[in-house]
All heavy atoms as an XYZ file, in Angstrom:
946
protein
N     -10.925     80.240     50.714
C     -12.227     80.768     50.894
C     -12.587     80.811     52.342
O     -12.237     79.953     53.052
C     -13.254     79.912     50.097
C     -13.086     79.989     48.627
S     -14.193     79.073     47.547
C     -15.441     78.465     48.510
N     -13.332     81.780     52.687
C     -13.693     81.978     54.038
C     -15.201     81.892     54.265
O     -15.986     82.167     53.228
C     -13.204     83.412     54.615
C     -11.705     83.518     54.580
C     -11.478     84.827     54.975
N     -11.387     84.780     56.551
C     -10.729     85.589     57.221
N      -9.892     86.401     56.715
N     -10.777     85.566     58.524
N     -15.626     81.387     55.434
C     -17.123     81.285     55.694
C     -17.872     80.321     54.839
O     -19.005     80.498     54.538
N     -17.231     79.139     54.580
C     -17.838     78.089     53.824
C     -18.340     76.974     54.602
O     -18.788     75.964     54.051
C     -16.910     77.568     52.682
O     -15.739     76.974     53.284
C     -16.429     78.694     51.767
N     -18.194     77.051     55.942
C     -18.552     75.910     56.912
C     -20.041     76.023     57.115
O     -20.435     77.019     57.772
C     -17.804     75.892     58.141
C     -16.269     75.690     57.771
C     -18.234     74.706     58.990
C     -15.361     75.905     58.968
N     -20.892     75.160     56.646
C     -22.311     75.224     56.949
C     -22.617     75.011     58.386
O     -21.849     74.266     59.141
C     -22.934     74.061     56.056
C     -21.882     73.637     55.059
C     -20.623     74.041     55.699
N     -23.678     75.549     58.897
C     -24.123     75.299     60.236
C     -24.190     73.881     60.521
O     -24.770     73.058     59.879
C     -25.462     76.006     60.491
O     -25.294     77.415     60.109
C     -25.848     75.962     62.033
N     -23.523     73.496     61.647
C     -23.619     72.134     62.128
C     -22.514     71.283     61.504
O     -22.360     70.019     61.940
N     -21.722     71.737     60.596
C     -20.651     70.982     60.018
C     -19.354     71.455     60.625
O     -19.188     72.464     61.116
C     -20.721     71.307     58.431
C     -21.908     70.779     57.769
C     -22.137     69.307     57.750
O     -21.054     68.510     57.617
O     -23.251     68.794     57.855
N     -18.272     70.598     60.377
C     -17.026     70.849     60.925
C     -16.044     71.277     59.714
O     -15.023     71.896     60.078
C     -16.382     69.687     61.504
O     -16.304     68.583     60.699
C     -17.211     69.310     62.715
N     -16.434     71.092     58.537
C     -15.524     71.539     57.478
C     -16.359     72.090     56.270
O     -17.390     71.636     56.007
C     -14.786     70.259     56.862
C     -13.872     70.582     55.823
C     -13.081     69.357     55.452
N     -12.204     69.642     54.260
C     -11.413     68.764     53.687
N     -11.353     67.714     54.078
N     -10.824     69.211     52.638
N     -15.820     73.211     55.725
C     -16.496     73.800     54.627
C     -15.771     73.359     53.274
O     -15.135     72.416     53.160
N     -15.920     74.152     52.283
C     -15.350     74.030     51.012
C     -13.912     74.187     51.045
O     -13.433     75.200     51.489
C     -15.986     74.811     49.893
O     -17.414     74.592     49.905
C     -15.440     74.659     48.489
N     -13.093     73.296     50.504
C     -11.620     73.397     50.445
C     -11.227     73.309     49.049
O     -11.509     72.271     48.310
C     -11.055     72.286     51.320
C      -9.567     72.351     51.405
N      -8.871     73.036     52.340
C      -8.622     71.745     50.561
C      -7.534     72.992     52.114
N      -7.366     72.236     51.100
N     -10.493     74.336     48.556
C     -10.018     74.342     47.167
C      -8.505     74.332     47.173
O      -7.860     74.929     47.977
C     -10.576     75.541     46.495
C     -12.036     75.797     46.341
C     -12.385     77.037     45.637
C     -12.649     74.686     45.456
N      -7.953     73.679     46.228
C      -6.569     73.702     45.891
C      -6.424     74.605     44.692
O      -6.981     74.317     43.690
C      -5.931     72.282     45.649
C      -4.567     72.286     45.229
C      -3.638     72.653     46.339
C      -4.209     70.896     44.705
N      -5.545     75.596     44.804
C      -5.439     76.640     43.677
C      -4.009     76.585     43.136
O      -3.075     76.340     43.836
C      -5.695     77.985     44.241
O      -6.960     78.092     44.687
N      -3.955     76.696     41.823
C      -2.694     76.838     41.073
C      -2.662     78.298     40.646
O      -3.511     78.677     39.873
C      -2.658     75.870     39.912
C      -1.424     75.704     39.109
C      -0.321     75.195     40.047
C      -1.655     74.860     37.925
N      -1.635     79.048     41.201
C      -1.752     80.477     40.722
C      -0.308     80.973     40.585
O       0.672     80.468     40.904
C      -2.409     81.362     41.889
C      -1.619     81.406     43.197
C      -0.953     82.506     43.452
C      -1.849     80.391     44.113
C      -0.247     82.611     44.694
C      -1.140     80.437     45.356
C      -0.442     81.543     45.607
O       0.365     81.660     46.736
N      -0.228     82.143     39.898
C       1.008     82.897     39.613
C       1.120     84.022     40.644
O       0.360     84.955     40.575
C       0.951     83.434     38.188
C       2.290     84.149     37.883
C       0.676     82.377     37.160
N       1.957     83.770     41.720
C       2.044     84.808     42.750
C       2.317     86.160     42.401
O       1.681     87.121     42.902
C       3.076     84.180     43.630
C       3.424     82.887     43.179
C       2.897     82.806     41.864
N       3.218     86.357     41.519
C       3.673     87.716     41.118
C       2.472     88.558     40.411
O       2.517     89.767     40.402
N       1.546     87.869     39.806
C       0.481     88.524     39.098
C      -0.767     88.325     39.768
O      -1.829     88.919     39.336
C       0.393     87.930     37.654
C       1.669     88.163     36.969
C       1.610     87.517     35.489
O       0.632     87.007     35.034
N       2.739     87.518     34.820
N      -0.915     87.467     40.827
C      -2.113     87.244     41.544
C      -3.184     86.577     40.669
O      -4.263     86.615     40.836
N      -2.694     85.772     39.629
C      -3.515     85.158     38.681
C      -3.856     83.655     39.086
O      -2.776     82.935     39.201
C      -2.811     85.235     37.298
C      -3.564     84.503     36.111
C      -4.852     85.165     35.843
C      -2.603     84.600     34.911
N      -4.973     83.308     39.291
C      -5.368     81.917     39.603
C      -5.591     81.150     38.296
O      -6.513     81.630     37.446
C      -6.642     81.856     40.385
C      -7.040     80.386     40.595
C      -6.478     82.476     41.777
N      -4.719     80.142     37.964
C      -4.800     79.437     36.720
C      -5.876     78.311     36.775
O      -6.476     78.064     35.761
C      -3.418     78.768     36.382
C      -2.320     79.715     36.229
C      -1.031     78.969     36.056
C      -2.601     80.689     35.023
N      -6.085     77.805     37.919
C      -7.028     76.724     38.175
C      -7.381     76.390     39.500
O      -6.409     76.718     40.455
C      -6.540     75.481     37.341
C      -6.526     74.160     38.017
S      -6.051     72.890     36.953
C      -7.659     72.435     36.259
N      -8.506     75.936     39.872
C      -8.828     75.524     41.221
C      -9.533     74.136     41.190
O     -10.183     73.845     40.161
C      -9.811     76.510     41.909
C      -9.176     77.852     42.251
C     -10.145     78.740     42.975
O     -11.379     78.736     42.565
O      -9.735     79.420     43.976
N      -9.296     73.350     42.145
C     -10.013     72.060     42.211
C     -10.466     71.853     43.595
O      -9.850     72.178     44.612
C      -9.032     70.940     41.845
N     -11.701     71.308     43.741
C     -12.274     71.121     44.968
C     -11.531     69.801     45.624
O     -11.332     68.761     44.941
C     -13.748     70.772     44.935
C     -14.412     70.608     46.266
C     -15.972     70.513     46.140
C     -16.571     70.282     47.482
N     -18.030     70.161     47.343
N     -11.327     69.936     47.017
C     -10.682     68.864     47.673
C     -11.834     68.183     48.437
O     -12.422     68.808     49.358
C      -9.585     69.201     48.615
C      -9.010     68.094     49.417
C      -8.436     70.012     47.848
N     -12.158     66.899     48.110
C     -13.300     66.337     48.780
C     -12.962     66.011     50.224
O     -11.747     65.921     50.615
C     -13.528     64.893     47.963
C     -14.777     64.192     48.588
O     -15.832     64.886     48.767
O     -14.716     62.955     48.923
N     -14.023     65.940     51.052
C     -13.831     65.748     52.484
C     -13.102     64.355     52.842
O     -12.486     64.271     53.879
C     -15.077     65.787     53.170
C     -15.740     67.253     53.202
C     -16.947     67.305     54.137
O     -17.343     66.456     54.817
N     -17.512     68.442     54.116
N     -13.154     63.446     51.924
C     -12.527     62.113     52.249
C     -11.129     62.060     51.635
O     -10.533     60.980     51.754
C     -13.408     60.972     51.534
C     -14.776     60.914     52.188
C     -15.619     59.820     51.439
C     -16.925     59.888     52.137
N     -18.061     59.696     51.198
N     -10.568     63.094     51.110
C      -9.176     63.127     50.658
C      -8.503     64.354     51.086
O      -9.037     65.107     51.833
C      -9.239     63.019     49.108
C      -9.965     64.095     48.393
C     -10.212     63.852     46.812
O     -10.131     62.662     46.509
O     -10.455     64.846     46.244
N      -7.363     64.507     50.557
C      -6.576     65.772     50.886
C      -5.920     66.311     49.661
O      -5.970     65.836     48.575
C      -5.604     65.546     52.029
C      -4.596     64.572     51.706
O      -4.077     64.473     50.536
N      -4.053     63.809     52.750
N      -5.120     67.339     49.816
C      -4.531     67.964     48.686
C      -3.465     67.157     47.913
O      -3.370     67.292     46.801
C      -3.748     69.253     49.102
C      -4.676     70.392     49.552
C      -3.927     71.645     50.000
O      -2.771     71.770     49.717
O      -4.570     72.484     50.661
N      -2.929     66.282     48.616
C      -1.958     65.288     48.056
C      -2.535     64.449     46.881
O      -1.906     64.190     45.929
C      -1.293     64.367     48.994
C      -0.470     65.130     50.088
C      -0.413     63.368     48.429
C      -0.045     64.320     51.277
N      -3.887     64.157     47.003
C      -4.592     63.378     45.966
C      -4.982     64.297     44.878
O      -4.898     63.890     43.673
C      -5.862     62.738     46.618
C      -6.664     62.073     45.599
C      -5.440     61.784     47.782
N      -5.285     65.505     45.152
C      -5.794     66.408     44.093
C      -4.655     67.112     43.273
O      -4.790     67.401     42.152
C      -6.760     67.527     44.691
C      -7.188     68.497     43.783
C      -7.955     66.752     45.370
N      -3.542     67.383     43.966
C      -2.410     68.139     43.288
C      -1.985     67.473     42.026
O      -1.856     68.270     40.998
C      -1.219     68.211     44.319
N      -1.718     66.225     41.887
C      -1.355     65.641     40.570
C      -2.347     65.846     39.420
O      -1.988     66.147     38.318
C      -1.203     64.150     40.865
C      -0.970     64.036     42.300
C      -1.710     65.159     42.896
N      -3.647     65.840     39.835
C      -4.634     66.077     38.834
C      -4.654     67.556     38.356
O      -4.774     67.835     37.148
C      -6.114     65.784     39.397
C      -6.215     64.360     39.784
C      -7.413     64.138     40.740
O      -8.297     65.064     40.889
O      -7.596     62.949     41.252
N      -4.447     68.452     39.172
C      -4.348     69.874     38.871
C      -3.131     70.164     38.050
O      -3.168     70.821     37.043
C      -4.342     70.731     40.226
C      -3.991     72.185     39.859
C      -5.649     70.621     40.935
N      -2.033     69.570     38.440
C      -0.687     69.765     37.653
C      -0.737     69.246     36.298
O      -0.139     69.748     35.309
C       0.448     69.112     38.463
C       0.832     69.882     39.804
C       1.824     69.145     40.582
C       1.347     71.214     39.482
N      -1.558     68.136     36.080
C      -1.724     67.589     34.753
C      -2.447     68.477     33.688
O      -2.285     68.437     32.556
C      -2.466     66.214     34.827
C      -1.706     65.092     35.196
C      -2.482     63.824     35.247
O      -3.686     63.818     35.333
N      -1.782     62.707     35.033
N      -3.120     69.454     34.337
C      -3.931     70.324     33.511
C      -3.233     71.583     32.907
O      -3.757     72.282     32.056
C      -5.136     70.895     34.283
C      -6.071     69.775     34.859
C      -6.640     68.939     33.799
O      -7.184     69.343     32.816
N      -6.519     67.526     34.026
N      -1.914     71.707     33.316
C      -1.277     72.875     32.834
C       0.131     72.453     32.257
O       0.641     71.452     32.693
C      -0.943     73.967     34.034
C      -2.403     74.555     34.500
C      -0.302     73.346     35.134
N       0.703     73.246     31.405
C       2.007     73.128     30.941
C       3.035     73.523     31.954
O       3.053     74.618     32.424
C       2.213     73.847     29.663
S       3.837     73.738     28.999
N       3.885     72.632     32.310
C       4.840     72.860     33.382
C       6.288     73.126     32.740
O       7.224     73.294     33.545
C       4.982     71.734     34.395
C       3.609     71.557     35.164
C       3.802     70.329     36.085
C       3.326     72.750     35.983
N       6.389     73.040     31.447
C       7.717     73.263     30.890
C       8.279     74.599     31.247
O       7.699     75.666     31.020
C       7.619     73.192     29.357
O       7.076     71.972     29.060
C       9.032     73.284     28.680
N       9.437     74.638     31.920
C      10.231     75.885     32.299
C       9.522     76.573     33.501
O       9.893     77.639     33.917
N       8.611     75.907     34.208
C       7.932     76.530     35.396
C       8.522     75.911     36.606
O       8.910     74.827     36.697
C       6.397     76.002     35.286
C       5.686     76.371     36.596
C       5.694     76.677     34.077
N       8.559     76.775     37.679
C       8.922     76.367     38.989
C       7.737     76.267     39.807
O       7.091     77.254     40.042
C       9.933     77.416     39.587
C      11.200     77.501     38.705
C      10.343     76.998     41.055
C      12.174     78.530     39.160
N       7.449     75.108     40.298
C       6.262     74.830     41.227
C       6.707     75.023     42.625
O       7.766     74.382     43.023
C       5.655     73.413     40.873
C       4.526     73.233     41.761
C       5.273     73.262     39.443
N       6.090     75.760     43.440
C       6.332     75.948     44.741
C       5.145     75.547     45.610
O       3.952     75.956     45.249
C       6.677     77.441     45.061
C       7.839     77.924     44.179
C       6.984     77.661     46.576
C       8.145     79.439     44.262
N       5.418     74.703     46.599
C       4.226     74.256     47.490
C       4.700     74.092     48.840
O       5.914     74.044     49.115
C       3.682     73.001     46.894
N       3.702     73.945     49.761
C       4.061     73.833     51.162
C       4.519     72.347     51.476
O       4.588     71.483     50.584
C       2.994     74.227     52.176
C       1.698     73.374     51.982
O       1.753     72.317     51.374
O       0.681     73.795     52.398
N       4.856     72.132     52.724
C       5.433     70.829     53.090
C       4.607     69.635     52.839
O       5.069     68.471     52.484
C       5.859     70.845     54.476
N       3.318     69.889     52.803
C       2.361     68.797     52.497
C       2.794     68.114     51.109
O       2.529     66.831     50.886
C       0.959     69.188     52.445
C      -0.052     68.095     52.059
S      -1.772     68.704     51.895
C      -2.189     69.159     53.580
N       3.139     68.908     50.240
C       3.388     68.366     48.832
C       4.838     67.949     48.615
O       5.200     67.696     47.429
C       3.081     69.485     47.841
C       1.593     69.864     47.932
N       0.591     69.045     47.441
C       0.980     70.952     48.540
C      -0.556     69.573     47.650
N      -0.392     70.736     48.383
N       5.619     67.784     49.609
C       6.964     67.247     49.452
C       6.765     65.744     49.351
O       7.022     64.931     50.286
C       7.832     67.569     50.778
O       7.757     68.991     50.954
C       9.253     67.117     50.568
N       6.331     65.358     48.072
C       6.038     63.924     47.800
C       6.811     63.569     46.604
O       6.934     64.240     45.629
C       4.564     63.762     47.506
C       3.622     64.196     48.587
C       3.712     63.371     49.827
O       3.781     62.169     49.794
N       3.672     63.892     51.086
N       7.367     62.271     46.640
C       8.147     61.764     45.554
C       7.408     61.746     44.209
O       7.956     62.221     43.264
C       8.647     60.360     45.866
C       9.486     59.812     44.799
C      10.222     58.519     45.262
N      11.066     58.964     46.270
C      11.715     57.975     47.094
N      11.542     56.753     46.976
N      12.545     58.506     48.038
N       6.212     61.211     44.214
C       5.325     61.171     43.035
C       5.114     62.498     42.399
O       5.243     62.664     41.183
C       4.143     60.410     43.272
C       4.303     58.893     43.541
O       5.392     58.309     43.267
O       3.315     58.258     44.011
N       4.778     63.472     43.229
C       4.542     64.785     42.712
C       5.840     65.390     42.193
O       5.783     66.062     41.175
C       3.945     65.727     43.820
O       2.814     65.029     44.415
C       3.485     67.093     43.342
N       6.895     65.208     42.900
C       8.111     65.701     42.293
C       8.534     65.184     41.058
O       8.853     65.821     40.105
C       9.301     65.334     43.419
O       9.007     65.834     44.641
N       8.355     63.844     40.818
C       8.712     63.156     39.641
C       7.706     63.749     38.505
O       8.101     63.865     37.360
C       8.581     61.674     39.777
C       9.655     61.125     40.549
C       9.584     59.623     40.808
O       8.516     59.071     40.817
N      10.693     58.983     41.203
N       6.468     63.947     38.854
C       5.496     64.420     37.834
C       5.929     65.797     37.324
O       5.906     66.059     36.128
C       4.107     64.525     38.461
C       3.056     65.059     37.532
C       1.706     65.195     38.085
O       1.578     64.827     39.340
N       0.806     65.656     37.361
N       6.362     66.652     38.191
C       6.837     68.006     37.797
C       8.021     67.834     36.888
O       8.116     68.561     35.830
C       7.061     68.863     38.987
C       7.752     70.206     38.647
C       5.732     69.137     39.786
N       9.031     67.101     37.243
C      10.245     66.916     36.545
C       9.943     66.325     35.129
O      10.555     66.829     34.192
C      11.247     65.989     37.255
C      11.726     66.656     38.577
C      12.727     65.637     39.233
C      12.511     67.931     38.369
N       9.133     65.243     35.027
C       8.851     64.728     33.818
C       8.079     65.665     32.890
O       8.175     65.511     31.643
C       8.034     63.380     34.084
C       8.820     62.295     34.679
C       8.022     61.062     35.173
O       6.830     61.109     34.994
N       8.720     60.088     35.639
N       7.421     66.641     33.404
C       6.615     67.527     32.562
C       7.492     68.733     32.264
O       7.032     69.712     31.550
C       5.370     68.108     33.366
N       8.758     68.700     32.588
C       9.746     69.806     32.190
C       9.872     70.855     33.112
O      10.448     71.988     32.763
N       9.348     70.760     34.280
C       9.407     71.867     35.325
C      10.404     71.587     36.338
O      11.093     70.561     36.360
N      10.454     72.458     37.413
C      11.303     72.309     38.448
C      10.384     72.526     39.708
O       9.272     73.019     39.482
C      12.467     73.280     38.575
C      13.600     72.897     37.571
O      14.189     71.794     37.782
O      13.826     73.514     36.552
N      10.884     72.272     40.966
C      10.073     72.494     42.012
C      10.817     73.085     43.235
O      12.058     72.783     43.312
C       9.249     71.199     42.455
C      10.151     70.049     42.762
C      10.701     69.848     44.005
C      10.500     69.120     41.806
C      11.565     68.826     44.325
C      11.276     68.063     42.069
C      11.799     67.877     43.347
O      12.653     66.866     43.476
N      10.156     73.704     44.148
C      10.684     73.987     45.443
C       9.651     73.583     46.501
O       8.568     74.127     46.500
C      10.918     75.573     45.549
C      11.352     75.972     46.949
C      11.897     76.087     44.474
N      10.110     72.646     47.266
C       9.178     72.131     48.334
C       9.774     72.547     49.681
O      10.972     72.607     49.831
C       9.051     70.614     48.325
C       8.655     69.878     47.084
C       9.058     68.739     46.743
C       7.559     70.245     46.189
N       8.428     68.270     45.468
C       7.502     69.211     45.214
C       6.870     71.401     45.971
C       6.647     69.263     44.156
C       5.946     71.404     44.904
C       5.919     70.323     44.046
N       8.937     72.798     50.649
C       9.371     72.889     52.018
C       9.589     71.694     52.684
O       8.737     70.644     52.417
C       8.378     73.768     52.835
C       8.032     75.167     52.292
C       7.007     75.822     53.158
C       9.289     76.075     52.433
N      10.528     71.459     53.423
C      10.771     70.220     54.131
C      10.742     70.535     55.604
O      11.470     71.402     56.093
C      12.073     69.512     53.808
N       9.911     69.810     56.336
C       9.782     70.055     57.805
C       9.818     68.738     58.502
O      10.172     67.703     57.842
C       8.441     70.803     58.127
C       8.336     72.110     57.419
C       7.103     72.852     57.873
C       5.863     72.148     57.967
N       4.689     73.066     58.298
N       9.509     68.622     59.742
C       9.555     67.491     60.538
C       8.613     66.367     60.118
O       8.924     65.214     60.290
N       7.614     66.642     59.289
C       6.683     65.566     58.758
C       7.436     64.786     57.754
O       6.969     63.708     57.327
C       5.477     66.197     58.269
C       5.658     67.011     57.054
O       6.656     67.706     56.943
N       4.689     67.098     56.123
N       8.574     65.178     57.163
C       9.415     64.423     56.189
C      10.802     64.375     56.803
O      11.770     65.006     56.204
C       9.432     65.206     54.971
C       8.064     65.177     54.182
C       7.670     63.893     53.568
O       8.590     63.057     53.418
N       6.521     63.696     53.197
N      10.962     63.732     57.920
C      12.111     63.786     58.698
C      13.424     63.285     57.988
O      14.430     63.901     58.083
C      11.996     62.923     60.041
N      13.291     62.186     57.205
C      14.430     61.760     56.448
C      14.792     62.732     55.380
O      15.955     62.899     55.091
C      14.180     60.386     55.805
C      14.061     59.247     56.798
C      13.907     57.995     56.325
N      15.049     57.645     55.430
C      15.121     56.647     54.525
N      14.066     55.951     54.223
N      16.213     56.376     53.830
N      13.804     63.251     54.688
C      14.116     64.225     53.624
C      14.779     65.492     54.199
O      15.782     65.943     53.621
C      12.806     64.684     52.912
O      12.160     63.462     52.424
C      13.047     65.652     51.805
N      14.244     65.995     55.306
C      14.836     67.170     55.968
C      16.300     66.876     56.371
O      17.173     67.645     56.154
C      14.023     67.529     57.223
C      14.459     68.727     58.027
C      14.602     69.974     57.069
C      13.582     68.952     59.254
N      16.525     65.679     56.977
C      17.897     65.250     57.458
C      18.854     65.198     56.148
O      19.977     65.777     56.296
C      17.861     63.909     58.068
C      19.188     63.443     58.399
C      19.893     63.731     59.540
C      19.988     62.525     57.686
N      21.110     63.120     59.575
C      21.255     62.375     58.438
C      19.888     61.865     56.456
C      22.239     61.444     58.017
C      20.896     61.059     56.040
C      22.059     60.847     56.776
N      18.349     64.710     55.073
C      19.213     64.615     53.914
C      19.575     65.878     53.298
O      20.659     66.192     52.889
C      18.485     63.778     52.753
O      18.267     62.419     53.186
N      18.627     66.824     53.302
C      18.921     68.177     52.813
C      19.926     68.893     53.721
O      20.834     69.513     53.300
C      17.591     69.043     52.756
C      16.669     68.538     51.645
C      17.807     70.458     52.483
C      15.287     69.035     51.642
N      19.669     68.807     55.037
C      20.627     69.336     55.960
C      21.986     68.837     55.797
O      22.992     69.564     55.814
C      20.083     69.178     57.366
C      18.914     70.017     57.625
C      18.241     69.675     59.038
O      18.390     68.560     59.528
N      17.451     70.654     59.551
N      22.131     67.501     55.702
C      23.409     66.863     55.388
C      24.081     67.411     54.164
O      25.273     67.721     54.148
C      23.320     65.336     55.459
C      24.549     64.624     55.360
C      24.390     63.062     55.424
C      25.780     62.446     55.208
N      25.603     61.034     55.157
N      23.360     67.414     53.081
C      23.906     67.898     51.752
C      24.435     69.226     51.927
O      25.400     69.578     51.312
C      22.772     67.828     50.772
C      23.231     68.176     49.281
C      24.260     67.279     48.739
C      21.934     68.195     48.496
N      23.743     70.159     52.648
C      24.068     71.571     52.620
C      24.832     72.083     53.830
O      25.099     73.230     53.945
C      22.952     72.425     52.394
C      22.398     72.331     50.924
C      21.302     71.600     50.641
C      23.000     72.973     49.893
C      20.818     71.389     49.348
C      22.572     72.790     48.571
C      21.494     72.088     48.248
N      25.224     71.186     54.768
C      25.951     71.657     55.974
C      27.152     72.422     55.695
O      27.447     73.423     56.263
C      26.036     70.518     56.953
C      27.157     69.547     56.473
C      26.521     71.016     58.283
N      27.916     71.918     54.659
C      29.215     72.593     54.326
C      28.960     73.908     53.680
O      29.696     74.893     53.966
C      30.005     71.717     53.478
C      30.407     70.400     54.171
N      31.327     70.413     55.195
C      30.166     69.156     53.826
C      31.503     69.264     55.555
N      30.770     68.309     54.787
N      27.860     74.061     52.886
C      27.557     75.327     52.307
C      27.163     76.276     53.376
O      27.540     77.551     53.228
C      26.349     75.123     51.292
C      26.693     74.197     50.137
C      27.762     74.730     49.253
O      27.955     75.957     49.065
O      28.557     73.943     48.722
N      26.375     75.892     54.357
C      26.054     76.904     55.443
C      27.264     77.295     56.174
O      27.359     78.529     56.437
C      25.030     76.193     56.353
N      28.250     76.472     56.461
C      29.525     76.885     57.087
C      30.254     77.846     56.196
O      30.739     78.764     56.732
C      30.309     75.662     57.430
S      29.615     74.585     58.712
N      30.339     77.633     54.901
C      31.051     78.360     53.915
C      30.383     79.861     53.942
O      31.150     80.785     53.956
C      31.076     77.875     52.522
C      31.984     76.615     52.374
O      32.869     76.448     53.230
N      31.752     75.888     51.337
N      29.030     79.893     53.938
C      28.523     81.218     53.918
C      28.721     81.973     55.196
O      28.924     83.167     55.097
C      26.943     81.040     53.746
C      26.468     80.635     52.342
C      24.975     80.291     52.339
C      26.766     81.670     51.249
N      28.662     81.273     56.329
C      29.050     81.877     57.568
C      30.478     82.509     57.537
O      30.760     83.537     58.167
C      28.877     81.047     58.771
C      27.436     80.707     59.182
C      27.345     79.803     60.272
C      25.981     79.342     60.598
N      25.841     78.364     61.602
N      31.319     81.869     56.831
C      32.771     82.353     56.771
C      33.041     83.253     55.596
O      34.210     83.609     55.285
C      33.732     81.147     56.709
C      33.579     80.250     57.995
O      33.376     80.857     59.082
N      33.806     79.044     57.830
N      31.948     83.656     54.924
C      32.120     84.645     53.840
C      32.599     83.917     52.439
O      32.793     84.671     51.459
N      32.614     82.604     52.387
C      33.019     81.918     51.230
C      31.763     81.832     50.228
O      30.701     81.760     50.649
C      33.589     80.532     51.462
N      32.039     81.747     48.880
C      30.903     81.757     47.957
C      30.293     80.284     48.042
O      30.968     79.380     48.500
C      31.596     81.910     46.616
C      33.012     81.580     46.840
C      33.304     81.857     48.258
N      29.151     80.120     47.491
C      28.515     78.767     47.404
C      29.330     77.919     46.374
O      29.837     78.338     45.458
C      27.049     78.946     46.830
C      26.015     79.466     47.738
C      24.739     79.670     47.119
C      25.874     78.622     49.064
N      29.400     76.725     46.735
C      30.009     75.655     45.846
C      29.289     75.585     44.527
O      28.054     75.593     44.427
C      30.089     74.314     46.575
O      30.589     73.362     45.752
N      29.991     75.212     43.582
C      29.337     74.929     42.286
C      29.464     73.426     41.935
O      29.320     72.957     40.845
C      30.027     75.654     41.134
C      29.970     77.138     41.383
C      30.203     77.959     40.030
C      30.215     79.362     40.360
N      29.070     80.132     40.081
N      29.707     72.655     42.989
C      29.939     71.155     42.769
C      28.657     70.351     42.676
O      28.708     69.138     42.357
C      30.794     70.580     43.842
C      30.163     70.589     45.284
C      31.177     70.091     46.218
N      30.574     70.257     47.583
C      30.066     69.247     48.388
N      30.034     68.047     47.807
N      29.535     69.475     49.516
N      27.529     70.940     42.993
C      26.218     70.222     42.830
C      25.731     70.220     41.413
O      25.416     71.203     40.812
C      25.209     70.807     43.785
C      25.652     70.750     45.147
C      26.072     71.950     45.886
C      25.621     69.703     45.899
C      26.464     71.932     47.184
C      26.085     69.511     47.199
C      26.480     70.724     47.833
O      26.889     70.678     49.192
N      25.551     69.031     40.773
C      25.022     69.079     39.421
C      23.634     69.381     39.412
O      22.825     69.187     40.369
C      25.240     67.592     39.068
C      25.259     66.762     40.275
C      25.806     67.794     41.304
N      23.201     69.920     38.262
C      21.765     70.227     38.036
C      20.961     68.948     38.219
O      21.424     67.936     37.802
C      21.621     70.885     36.789
C      20.216     71.428     36.497
N      19.130     70.686     35.987
C      19.592     72.611     36.803
C      18.055     71.361     35.913
N      18.355     72.601     36.423
N      19.774     68.977     38.749
C      19.034     67.772     39.035
C      18.836     66.881     37.729
O      18.710     65.677     37.737
C      17.762     68.066     39.670
C      16.746     68.966     38.866
C      15.639     68.174     38.326
N      14.805     69.138     37.583
C      14.442     68.913     36.364
N      14.799     67.831     35.766
N      13.638     69.793     35.761
N      18.760     67.464     36.527
C      18.595     66.641     35.306
C      19.817     65.876     35.068
O      19.828     64.920     34.382
C      18.223     67.591     34.189
C      16.670     68.070     34.353
C      16.319     68.724     32.978
N      14.854     69.062     33.069
C      14.363     70.196     33.563
N      15.220     71.064     34.004
N      13.079     70.389     33.582
N      21.005     66.346     35.539
C      22.259     65.663     35.316
C      22.281     64.421     36.166
O      23.067     63.496     35.870
C      23.447     66.549     35.573
C      23.511     67.768     34.686
O      22.980     67.679     33.548
O      24.023     68.868     35.054
N      21.564     64.334     37.132
C      21.613     63.178     38.152
C      20.691     62.039     37.715
O      20.697     61.045     38.328
C      21.261     63.705     39.545
C      22.320     64.588     40.160
C      22.131     64.786     41.568
N      20.719     65.216     41.862
C      20.393     66.555     42.174
N      21.384     67.462     42.105
N      19.150     66.909     42.481
N      19.795     62.351     36.757
C      18.739     61.382     36.470
C      19.382     60.112     35.597
O      20.295     60.224     34.912
C      17.557     61.946     35.734
C      16.786     62.776     36.624
C      15.593     63.417     35.907
O      15.542     63.303     34.724
N      14.738     64.059     36.599
């Protein structure tokens, strides 16, 4: 939302939205209180919808273990961005896929040696 900062204030209304990008459909919105952030609100929003067979995509802020486990336990999958704010996670991903990146540069196909995440639980 734009233009929600009242005169004299530093922050306006902040909403966390759950939407279907291909259809532009907003399934739900929740207000993020000024004393918290999206990490606190996201689990509450995700509990309100069926995640079975759904792929949840979020920015780097949501690269959180608890949120990841919540999505998996609800039957969904996720794609999180990993950046410098999650340095160990980013390092682990890079280490896991370094050989794949080299293979792609050399024209080799992707490996099929990585088990599906449900097989690792």
